[in-house]
C-alpha distance (Angstrom), angle and dihedral (degrees) to the residues before:
residue distance angle dihedral
M1 . . .
I2 3.76 . .
L3 3.76 122.1 .
F4 3.71 129.2 -174.7
G5 3.78 128.3 -150.1
L6 3.78 145.0 164.7
L7 3.80 114.1 -136.0
T8 3.74 111.8 -129.6
V9 3.81 103.5 153.1
A10 3.85 128.8 85.1
L11 3.84 126.4 -176.8
F12 3.77 93.9 -156.5
P13 3.85 139.8 16.5
S14 3.73 121.9 -102.1
A15 3.84 136.4 -172.6
R16 3.74 120.7 -98.8
V17 3.78 113.8 -81.9
P18 3.80 128.7 -141.2
G19 3.79 109.3 -90.5
Q20 3.73 96.3 28.1
G21 3.78 111.3 158.5
K22 3.75 91.8 36.2
R23 3.80 121.3 105.6
P24 3.83 117.7 -55.7
L25 3.72 120.9 -94.6
R26 3.74 111.8 -95.1
I27 3.89 106.9 -134.1
L28 3.81 127.1 -176.0
L29 3.72 114.4 -160.3
V30 3.84 114.4 -163.6
T31 3.80 114.5 -164.1
G32 3.74 143.9 155.0
G33 3.82 140.3 82.5
C34 3.68 132.5 96.5
C35 3.73 134.8 -1.7
H36 3.81 111.2 -0.7
N37 3.79 143.5 86.9
Y38 3.83 95.6 -110.6
G39 3.79 97.1 172.9
F40 3.77 92.2 58.9
Q41 3.77 94.5 39.3
T42 3.81 90.1 51.5
E43 3.81 93.2 58.0
A44 3.86 91.1 45.0
I45 3.75 91.0 52.0
K46 3.74 93.4 50.7
A47 3.84 93.1 47.1
S48 3.88 90.6 51.9
L49 3.74 94.9 73.1
P50 3.82 113.2 90.8
A51 3.90 117.1 -110.5
S52 3.83 85.8 -122.4
V53 3.83 88.7 71.0
P54 3.83 104.2 57.3
A55 3.71 114.8 -155.2
E56 3.84 142.3 -175.1
W57 3.80 111.1 -146.1
T58 3.77 131.8 -152.3
V59 3.73 114.3 -169.8
V60 3.90 121.6 -160.4
N61 3.76 116.5 -171.1
E62 3.78 107.9 175.1
G63 3.79 138.0 140.4
G64 3.77 102.5 59.0
T65 3.86 123.6 -114.0
G66 3.77 100.1 -58.7
T67 3.84 133.5 99.6
T68 3.82 98.6 -113.4
A69 3.79 121.4 61.4
M70 3.88 139.9 133.9
I71 3.69 100.6 -158.4
P72 3.78 122.1 -148.3
L73 3.87 93.4 -121.8
Y74 3.82 90.7 75.1
D75 3.81 96.3 48.3
R76 3.85 89.5 98.4
A77 3.71 126.3 65.1
D78 3.82 89.4 -138.0
W79 3.81 94.3 50.3
A80 3.84 92.0 131.0
K81 3.81 97.4 44.5
G82 3.83 114.1 138.0
Y83 3.83 97.1 17.2
D84 3.80 124.7 116.0
L85 3.75 91.2 -160.0
V86 3.80 141.9 14.9
I87 3.79 120.0 -154.9
H88 3.81 110.5 -157.3
N89 3.88 111.3 -154.5
E90 3.78 97.4 149.1
C91 3.82 127.1 125.8
F92 3.82 117.5 -154.4
A93 3.77 105.2 139.4
D94 3.79 98.0 169.6
T95 3.89 98.9 48.7
K96 3.71 106.2 109.9
D97 3.82 112.7 158.3
P98 3.78 105.8 134.2
E99 3.81 95.9 -149.3
Y100 3.68 92.9 52.4
I101 3.80 92.7 49.2
R102 3.82 91.3 46.7
R103 3.79 89.9 55.1
I104 3.79 87.8 58.6
T105 3.81 95.7 45.9
A106 3.73 96.5 41.2
A107 3.83 91.1 67.4
H108 3.83 90.8 53.4
R109 3.77 94.8 44.7
G110 3.76 87.4 55.3
G111 3.78 94.1 56.3
V112 3.78 111.4 -76.1
N113 3.84 106.3 135.4
A114 3.78 118.9 -135.8
V115 3.84 147.8 -164.3
V116 3.85 117.3 -154.4
I117 3.74 119.6 -161.3
H118 3.88 132.6 -165.0
C119 3.75 108.8 -62.3
A120 3.79 93.5 30.3
M121 3.84 82.6 80.9
H122 3.81 90.8 60.3
S123 3.79 95.4 40.0
Y124 3.80 111.4 109.4
R125 3.80 91.6 7.2
A126 3.80 88.7 139.2
A127 3.83 90.2 64.8
E128 3.77 120.2 107.0
V129 3.77 93.6 -149.5
D130 3.88 117.5 83.0
D131 3.85 98.4 -146.4
W132 3.89 95.3 107.0
R133 3.77 92.8 45.5
E134 3.81 93.8 48.0
F135 3.81 86.8 51.0
L136 3.85 93.4 49.9
G137 3.80 92.0 48.2
V138 3.77 94.5 -131.9
T139 3.82 137.3 64.5
S140 3.79 114.2 -136.8
R141 3.90 128.3 162.4
R142 3.86 102.7 163.9
H143 3.76 144.7 18.3
D144 3.73 142.2 -144.3
H145 3.85 125.2 -115.6
Q146 3.79 121.6 -71.0
S147 3.77 114.4 -87.4
R148 3.78 141.7 136.5
Y149 3.82 98.1 -83.7
P150 3.88 115.4 -164.3
V151 3.74 109.2 -128.7
K152 3.87 124.8 -147.3
A153 3.82 124.1 -164.8
V154 3.73 114.0 -132.3
A155 3.78 99.5 -178.8
G156 3.72 101.7 42.5
K157 3.88 99.1 172.0
H158 3.82 94.8 56.6
K159 3.80 115.3 117.4
V160 3.82 92.3 -125.8
L161 3.86 88.6 61.0
S162 3.89 93.2 54.0
G163 3.73 108.0 133.8
V164 3.80 93.2 2.9
P165 3.76 116.0 122.1
A166 3.77 118.8 -111.9
E167 3.75 86.7 -124.1
W168 3.80 127.0 20.6
T169 3.82 139.8 153.8
G170 3.74 118.4 -145.3
P171 3.85 131.2 -170.3
K172 3.76 122.0 -67.3
D173 3.76 115.3 -58.4
E174 3.81 140.2 147.2
L175 3.80 122.4 -83.5
Y176 3.76 110.2 -140.2
I177 3.74 116.7 -143.7
V178 3.84 107.3 -129.2
E179 3.73 110.5 -156.5
K180 3.84 95.3 179.5
V181 3.71 137.5 23.9
W182 3.82 109.6 -156.5
P183 3.82 119.9 -127.5
K184 3.84 98.3 -107.5
T185 3.84 92.8 49.1
T186 3.75 123.7 110.4
V187 3.81 112.2 -160.4
L188 3.88 111.8 -139.3
A189 3.90 102.6 177.2
V190 3.71 138.8 4.6
S191 3.79 142.4 -163.8
A192 3.76 129.9 -156.1
S193 3.74 125.9 -123.9
E194 3.80 114.6 -116.5
R195 3.75 89.7 -144.6
D196 3.86 102.2 56.6
G197 3.79 104.7 -0.5
K198 3.80 94.5 -118.2
A199 3.74 115.3 148.1
H200 3.77 119.0 -125.4
P201 3.88 128.5 -167.8
V202 3.84 110.1 -104.9
A203 3.85 96.2 173.1
W204 3.89 130.2 23.5
T205 3.74 149.1 142.6
N206 3.73 129.8 -118.0
R207 3.78 139.6 -171.1
Y208 3.75 112.0 -145.2
G209 3.81 112.9 177.0
K210 3.87 106.5 -53.4
A211 3.85 91.3 -20.4
R212 3.80 134.8 101.7
V213 3.81 113.7 -141.1
F214 3.75 128.9 -166.6
G215 3.79 119.6 -169.7
T216 3.80 142.8 -176.7
T217 3.74 130.5 179.8
F218 3.83 92.1 -156.1
G219 3.79 120.5 92.3
H220 3.73 109.1 89.5
S221 3.75 98.6 116.7
D222 3.76 132.6 56.4
E223 3.78 89.1 -131.3
M224 3.82 89.8 60.3
F225 3.87 88.9 56.1
R226 3.83 88.3 51.8
D227 3.82 93.3 51.4
P228 3.88 110.2 105.6
V229 3.82 94.0 -147.6
F230 3.73 92.4 51.9
I231 3.79 90.8 46.5
R232 3.72 90.7 50.5
L233 3.83 91.4 49.8
L234 3.89 89.9 48.4
G235 3.77 93.8 47.8
N236 3.79 91.9 47.4
G237 3.87 88.7 50.2
I238 3.78 93.7 49.8
R239 3.76 91.7 47.9
W240 3.88 92.7 46.9
A241 3.73 94.6 46.2
A242 3.89 92.5 47.9
T243 3.90 99.1 41.2
G244 3.86 108.8 13.3
D245 3.83 87.4 -120.3
């Protein structure tokens, strides 16, 4: 199902950005699949972007609620044509067809910027090819239990961390175990496992071909999408990926 909407809500003020007054950003949000409250998350994601960055949103929610789907959106090679940014919030862990996956990543390699949230990291984890994982900037196949994981910023001057505390603890969420950080990834913030104390990236940026990519492994719980710090981080990440600012 495809829904269309124009963002008019902001949860926090932001400074004027370069290019304000030009056409709104065209953002495609891809969502659906297993395990999460995607209707609620969609509205929170849309509301995270500051009002100073006007945007026109297209939301695609396809594939049902299972772990295996090949959604119609990606049937065409030009599926992302006309968009400034694609946000991936889909969760299809057991989809593994390499040609299907490469239709997705080819658009980003060619320059379509992206934001990847939570279960996007576990989407297509059954695939033998690494294209999706290279695009994400991290490789993760499992997570620790839900808990209130303290977060520590490790790249404090990055634009995505503007207004985000150097240390903060949000609501309960899952900690994704990151087994590989890809070479063009810059880790922005980490949280430590309560099982072995190892720190794992929870926010980062990546360069994939010509595209900017922002990612976060948080976003399982509704409570996280109500947390003002996470919302600030997410809005900053969307803005940076879409505009570079």
